[in-house]
C-alpha positions in Angstrom: 96.5 -76.9 33.3 99.2 -75.2 35.3 100.3 -76.1 39.0 102.8 -73.9 41.2 104.3 -74.6 44.4 107.5 -74.1 46.9 109.7 -71.4 46.4 112.8 -70.7 44.7 113.5 -70.7 41.1 110.9 -71.7 38.3 111.5 -75.2 37.3 108.8 -76.2 34.5 108.0 -80.0 34.1 105.7 -81.0 30.9 104.0 -84.1 30.6 103.1 -84.7 27.1 100.5 -87.9 26.2 96.5 -88.3 26.8 96.9 -86.8 30.5 99.0 -84.0 29.3 100.0 -80.7 32.1 102.5 -78.4 32.9 103.6 -78.1 36.7 105.7 -75.3 37.7 108.3 -75.9 41.0 108.9 -72.5 42.4 108.2 -68.5 42.1 110.6 -66.5 41.6 111.9 -65.1 38.2 111.8 -67.0 34.9 112.1 -70.8 34.1 115.4 -71.5 35.1 114.7 -75.4 33.9 112.3 -76.9 31.3 111.7 -80.8 31.5 109.5 -82.5 28.7 108.5 -86.2 29.2 105.2 -89.0 28.4 103.2 -88.8 31.6 103.5 -92.5 31.4 107.0 -93.1 31.1 107.7 -90.8 33.9 105.2 -92.2 36.1 107.0 -95.4 35.0 110.5 -93.9 36.2 109.1 -92.5 39.2 108.0 -96.3 40.3 111.5 -97.5 40.1 110.7 -99.3 36.7 112.6 -99.0 33.4 110.5 -96.4 31.0 110.3 -96.9 27.1 111.7 -93.1 26.8 113.8 -90.5 28.3 113.1 -87.4 29.4 113.8 -84.3 27.8 116.1 -80.5 29.0 113.9 -77.8 26.7 115.7 -75.1 28.5 118.3 -74.7 31.5 121.2 -76.4 33.2 122.1 -79.8 32.5 122.5 -81.3 35.9 119.0 -80.7 36.7 118.0 -83.0 34.1 120.1 -85.7 36.0 118.3 -84.9 39.2 114.9 -85.2 37.9 115.8 -88.6 36.0 117.3 -89.6 39.4 113.5 -88.9 41.2 111.9 -91.8 42.3 108.6 -92.0 44.7 107.4 -95.1 46.5 104.1 -95.8 45.2 
C-alpha cells in the first residue's frame, strides 16, 4: 500500500515487518530520498524511546536521513 500526500519532491518511507508498507511524501518528479525502517522501531523512535535498530537510507541525500532520525511525535 502506498499513501501519498503533500507537495514537493518525493520522499519515500518504507516500513518493514509484519505491518509493512510504503509512504510517499510529495508529488513531483522521481523519488528524491528513500528511507527504510522496521515499523516497531520507527514508532519507538517517533515516541522518543531508543529503537533497537536504525533507519536506513536507500537512496538520496544523507542529510535527510538525519532529519528522519530526529523526528519525534507526542503520542
